[in-house]
C-alpha positions in Angstrom: 118.9 123.9 141.7 118.0 124.3 137.5 117.6 121.2 135.2 121.2 119.8 134.2 120.7 121.7 130.8 118.0 124.3 129.8 115.7 124.1 126.0 116.6 124.9 123.7 118.1 120.9 122.3 118.3 120.0 119.4 116.4 116.1 119.0 118.4 113.2 117.9 117.3 112.6 114.2 116.5 109.1 111.9 118.0 107.7 108.9 115.6 106.1 106.5 115.6 102.9 105.9 112.9 100.4 104.1 113.9 96.9 105.9 113.8 96.3 110.0 117.2 95.8 111.0 117.9 92.6 112.8 120.2 91.7 115.3 120.8 94.0 118.5 118.3 96.7 118.2 115.4 98.0 120.2 111.8 99.0 118.0 109.1 101.1 119.0 105.7 102.4 116.6 106.6 105.7 114.8 103.8 107.8 116.1 102.3 110.2 113.7 102.3 113.3 115.7 104.7 116.5 116.5 107.9 116.0 118.0 108.2 117.1 121.6 110.9 117.0 124.1 109.3 118.1 127.9 111.3 120.1 130.2 110.1 119.8 133.7 111.3 121.5 136.2 108.9 121.9 139.4 106.0 124.2 138.4 107.8 125.2 135.0 106.9 123.6 132.3 108.2 123.9 128.6 107.5 122.0 125.5 109.5 121.9 122.6 109.4 121.4 118.8 111.8 119.6 116.4 112.7 123.2 115.0 113.3 124.3 119.3 110.2 126.1 119.0 107.6 126.4 122.1 104.5 124.2 121.7 102.8 125.1 125.6 99.9 127.5 124.0 98.9 124.8 121.4 98.3 122.0 123.9 96.8 123.5 127.3 95.1 120.2 128.1 98.5 118.5 128.2 99.6 121.4 130.9 98.1 119.4 133.6 98.5 115.7 133.0 101.8 116.1 132.1 102.8 117.8 135.8 100.5 115.0 137.3 102.4 112.2 135.9 106.2 113.5 135.3 108.9 113.5 137.8 109.3 116.9 139.7 112.8 117.8 137.4 113.0 115.9 134.4 113.3 116.1 130.4 111.5 113.7 128.1 111.9 113.1 124.6 108.4 111.7 122.8 105.1 112.9 120.6 102.3 114.6 120.8 99.4 112.5 118.9 95.3 113.2 118.3 93.5 110.1 118.2 89.8 110.5 116.7 87.6 107.6 115.7 90.3 104.9 116.4 93.4 106.3 114.1 96.0 108.8 115.0 95.2 112.2 113.5 97.6 114.6 111.8 95.1 117.1 110.3 93.7 117.5 113.6 97.3 119.0 115.3 97.9 120.8 112.3 93.8 122.9 113.2 96.1 123.9 116.5 99.1 125.8 114.9 98.6 129.5 114.7 94.8 130.2 115.9 94.0 132.3 118.4 93.9 131.0 121.7 90.2 131.4 121.8 90.0 128.8 118.7 92.7 126.7 121.2 90.7 126.4 123.6 87.9 124.9 121.6 89.7 122.5 119.7 91.8 120.9 123.2 88.2 120.2 124.5 86.8 118.7 120.9 90.1 117.0 120.3 92.5 116.3 123.1 96.0 115.7 122.6 98.1 112.5 124.2 102.1 113.0 124.9 103.7 109.4 124.2 107.4 109.5 125.8 110.1 107.3 124.2 113.4 109.0 125.8 114.3 110.0 129.5 117.1 112.4 129.1 117.4 114.2 132.6 115.9 113.2 135.6 116.6 115.7 138.8 120.1 116.4 138.6 121.2 113.5 136.2 122.4 114.2 132.6 121.1 111.1 131.1 122.3 111.9 127.8 125.9 110.0 127.8 123.8 106.7 129.0 123.1 103.7 126.8 120.1 104.3 125.2 118.4 100.7 126.9 119.4 102.2 130.4 117.7 104.7 129.5 114.3 103.1 128.3 114.6 100.9 131.9 114.8 104.5 133.6 112.2 106.0 131.7 109.8 103.5 132.7 110.6 103.5 136.6 110.4 107.1 135.9 106.9 106.9 134.7 104.9 104.1 136.1 103.1 105.6 137.5 101.5 108.1 134.3 97.9 108.1 133.7 96.1 109.2 129.9 96.8 111.1 128.5 100.5 110.6 128.9 102.3 107.4 127.9 105.1 105.5 127.5 105.7 104.0 124.0 106.2 100.3 123.4 109.3 98.7 122.6 110.2 95.2 122.0 113.9 94.0 121.2 112.1 90.7 119.3 112.3 91.9 115.4 109.6 90.0 114.7 107.2 91.8 116.9 108.7 95.0 115.0 107.6 93.3 111.8 104.0 92.7 113.4 103.9 96.4 114.5 105.1 97.6 111.3 101.9 95.9 109.3 99.5 95.9 111.9 99.3 99.3 113.7 99.6 101.1 110.6 96.1 100.8 110.5 95.9 103.2 113.4 97.7 105.7 111.8 101.0 104.8 112.5 104.0 106.0 110.1 106.1 102.7 110.6 109.1 101.8 112.7 111.9 103.2 114.8 114.8 101.3 115.4 117.2 102.3 118.3 121.1 100.9 119.1 120.5 99.8 122.7 124.3 100.9 123.9 124.5 104.3 121.8 123.9 107.5 123.8 121.7 110.4 123.0 123.1 112.5 120.2 121.2 115.9 119.1 120.8 116.8 115.7 122.6 113.4 114.7 121.0 111.0 112.3 121.6 108.4 114.9 118.5 106.2 114.8 116.7 104.7 111.8 112.9 105.0 110.6 111.6 102.2 108.6 108.9 103.3 106.2 106.7 101.6 103.8 107.7 101.7 100.0 105.1 101.6 97.6 104.1 103.0 93.9 100.5 104.3 92.7 99.3 106.0 89.3 98.2 109.1 89.5 96.2 112.1 87.4 98.8 115.0 87.2 95.7 117.8 87.5 98.0 120.7 87.8 101.5 122.3 89.1 103.1 125.0 90.7 105.7 127.1 90.2 109.3 126.6 92.1 109.6 130.0 93.9 111.5 132.3 92.1 111.3 130.4 89.0 107.6 131.5 87.3 107.4 130.5 83.7 110.9 128.8 84.2 111.0 125.7 87.2 108.3 123.8 88.3 108.0 123.4 91.8 105.5 120.5 92.6 102.9 118.6 90.2 99.8 118.2 91.8 98.0 114.6 91.8 95.0 113.2 91.7 92.8 110.0 92.5 89.2 109.4 91.4 86.6 108.0 94.1 84.1 105.4 93.4 82.2 107.9 91.7 84.6 109.2 89.6 84.8 112.3 90.8 88.9 113.0 91.2 90.6 114.6 94.7 93.5 116.1 95.3 95.9 113.5 97.2 99.0 115.1 97.5 102.0 116.4 95.7 105.4 115.4 93.8 108.4 117.8 94.3 111.9 116.4 94.8 113.1 117.5 91.5 116.6 118.8 90.3 117.1 122.7 89.1 117.2 120.9 85.4 114.4 118.6 85.7 112.2 121.5 87.2 113.2 122.9 84.0 112.8 120.3 81.5 108.7 119.9 82.9 108.2 123.4 82.7 108.9 122.8 78.8 106.8 119.2 78.7 104.1 120.3 80.4 103.7 123.3 78.5 100.9 122.1 76.2 98.6 120.5 79.0 98.3 124.0 79.9 96.7 124.7 76.9 92.5 125.3 77.4 93.4 123.3 80.9 90.2 124.7 82.7 87.7 124.1 79.9 86.7 120.7 81.3 89.0 120.7 84.3 87.6 119.0 87.8 89.0 121.6 89.7 87.9 124.6 87.7 86.4 126.3 90.4 89.0 126.5 92.9 91.7 127.2 89.6 91.4 131.1 90.6 90.0 130.8 94.4 91.2 130.2 97.5 88.2 128.0 99.6 87.6 129.6 102.9 85.7 125.8 104.0 86.6 123.0 102.9 84.5 121.2 100.1 83.2 117.9 99.4 86.5 117.0 97.2 89.6 118.0 98.3 91.5 120.3 96.5 94.9 122.1 96.6 93.9 125.7 96.8 93.3 125.4 100.2 95.2 128.0 102.7 98.0 126.2 104.6 97.2 125.7 108.4 100.9 125.0 108.9 102.2 128.1 107.0 99.9 130.9 106.8 100.5 133.5 103.8 102.3 130.7 101.4 101.5 130.8 97.9 99.4 128.1 97.4 98.3 129.0 93.7 98.6 126.4 90.7 98.7 126.4 87.1 95.9 123.5 85.8 96.8 120.9 83.4 94.3 119.1 81.1 93.4 115.5 83.0 95.6 113.6 80.0 98.8 112.6 81.9 99.8 109.5 84.4 102.7 109.5 86.8 104.2 106.6 89.2 105.1 108.0 92.2 106.0 106.1 95.5 104.7 107.1 98.9 104.7 105.3 101.9 102.0 106.4 104.0 97.9 106.9 103.1 95.9 109.1 105.6 92.5 109.5 105.2 92.5 110.2 101.7 95.7 111.7 100.4 99.2 111.0 101.1 100.6 111.8 104.0 104.2 112.9 102.7 105.4 114.1 99.6 105.2 111.6 96.8 108.6 110.3 94.9 108.3 110.9 91.0 109.0 107.1 89.5 108.1 107.6 86.0 105.6 108.7 83.2 102.9 105.9 82.7 102.1 107.0 78.9 100.5 103.5 79.1 97.8 104.8 81.2 94.3 106.0 81.0 93.6 109.0 84.0 90.3 106.9 84.4 92.1 104.0 85.7 94.0 105.9 88.6 91.2 105.5 91.4 91.7 105.3 95.3 91.4 100.9 95.1 94.7 100.4 93.9 95.9 102.0 97.2 97.2 99.1 100.1 94.6 99.5 102.9 95.3 98.1 106.3 92.5 97.2 108.6 92.7 99.6 111.6 94.7 98.0 114.9 93.0 99.1 118.2 95.0 102.0 119.1 93.7 101.8 123.0 95.4 98.7 123.0 98.3 100.0 121.8 98.6 103.2 124.4 98.0 100.6 127.4 100.9 98.3 126.1 103.9 98.1 128.1 
């Protein structure tokens, strides 16, 4: 008999908050990886991404552990993660997308992935999507009681004080915040029925260049390229700021035009202005090929290193912002040389092994 429902299935989504809700909630760490629904029907195994695409070929090392740890017939919701040097490593995940099978095999051996489950949507002949969240959690813990690494069950607490501790402490292991779930809620595919709590921080960054908006070359700015100086004074590309209205994109094109004049004369990223690097150089740069979207136009326009912007960000991954930042305001009172990494809040690393082992 087949599963109660077949892939693809839209996953349940989150709405954003910067405050941990209190009251009748279930709290889990927000894992920084690839969202993945797992469908197992005997020997058949399907790994489905958030946008309903198949993931099986990219993570062959998970096939045997999932068969060994999961019930014979089930559907799970969770996350594929890779941990390196005691932290979750999203860049290592990105390397799995699109390369040849031989390269995937090599990466699977070098940086093996883990699967973290947090919801059970079907078990045997039973469709559990209408079952309350807390009951699904209990069923998940029972179904995966014998699971062994690299298959894990995500930690969960009902205590907001514990969630607040996780929110501050787990970030050092590469976590992306906290997820809050209503214990009585059904699973709602495609609906924002969960709450995602993320850090809300600001930083002053150099605006070292920009990219044109797709279809708006010479008229509309698509994104600002941000930089921060390290302790030796080198300017690193740390991310982008891109959420602008069409009117604001046009204003930025006019506003930044004077900074384009002779921008390459002394630009620290001059060697990358018209060159897409084949290998990562010593300093992070903005012109490298995108692993996520092969063929995407990543050409950019340099600007003189004179303008500073204050941006909002939630999470630092290594030496760059994990997500796109939010434009706050121009800082005409700040000098580009003062935009350094040491202004950023750094959370000491938590012990990832202990988090994986938590029940």
